N, C-alpha and C positions, 0 to 999 in steps of 0.2 A: 973088457977092461974099463971102457967108459961107463958102462952100466953100473959097475961096482963103485966107481968113484962118485957117480951121481947119487947112488943110494946112500953112501956114507955121508956125503955132504948134506943130503936132504934129511937124514936122520939127525945130524947135528943141528940143523936149522930148526927142526921140530922141537928138539930138546931145549934150545935157546929160547924159542918162542914160549914154550910152556913155563920155563923158569922165569922169564921176564914177566909174563902175565901173573904168575903166582906171587912174585915179589910186589908188583903193583897192587894186587888185590889185598895182600897182607898189610901194606902200608896204608891203603884206604881204610881198612878195618881199624888200624891203630889210630889214625887221625879221627875217625868217627868216635872211637872210644874216648879219646882226649877231649873232643868237643862236648861229648855228653857229660863229662866231669866238670865242665866249666860252670854249670849251674850251682855247684856246691862251693865255689870259691868264696862267695860273700859270707857264707856260714863259717867257713874255716878262718877267714880273716877276723871276723867278729870274735870267734872263740880264742884266737891267738892273741888279740888285743886284750881281751878280758883276762887272759892268763897272766899277763905281765903288767897291766895298767890298772890294778885294783885301787880304788880310792876309798877313803873312809867316808861314811855318810856324814853330812853336815847337819847340825841341829836347826839352823835357820833356813827357811825356804828362800830361794833366790827371788829377788825383786824383779817383777816383770813390768816393763814400761809399755804404755799404750802407744803403739805405732799404727799409723793408718795402713790398712790393707790395700792390696792392689785394686780391689773392686771399688774402693772409695776414691782412688786416685783419678786425676783428670786425664782422659784419654785423647785429648785433642791432638797431641803430637803424634800418637799412634795412628789416628785417623788420617792425618796429613801425610804421613809416610806411606801408608797403604794406598791412598788416593794417588800420590805421585808415582808409585810403582805401577799401578794399573794404567795410568796415563802414559807412562814410558813404554809399557808393554804394547798397548794399543797402537802407539805411533811406530814402534819397531815392526809391528805386523802389517803396517801399511794402512791401517784404518784411520779415517779422518775424524778426529775427535776435537770438538771445540773446547777452548780453555775452560769455560764455565759449564761444560756439559756433563761432567762427572760429579755425582753426589753420593757419598757414602752415608747410608741411612743407619745402618747398624753393623756391629762386628760381634760375632759370637763364635765361641769355640765349639767344634764338633768333636764328639767322642768316637767317631768312626775312624777306621784305618783308611789309608790312602786308597787301598783297593776297593773298599766299600763306597768311597766317594766317586770313583770313576764311572 
């Protein structure tokens, strides 16, 4: 009697396990499909805006004012902020840094990813 009860319960447990794993796998596939569709959202939004917000072309070109670019701007404030952040970091790590000991010579942007810089 106990053997039949155990077999019936074990059979139900296997069925529940297979059903649960199947549902989880199907949901993971659905989520993966939805994520793969996200790359098309920008195209759809641009198409949708173009559908309802058509404007008539103007005969006069728009006036463009000369504004200084960021490359021409004075970066002394940025250098001061970066130097202060490095100084605070070094002090937080327990390194003894004299007040006049940090000099930022240049700041340049790298086009590498964070993983490539590591």
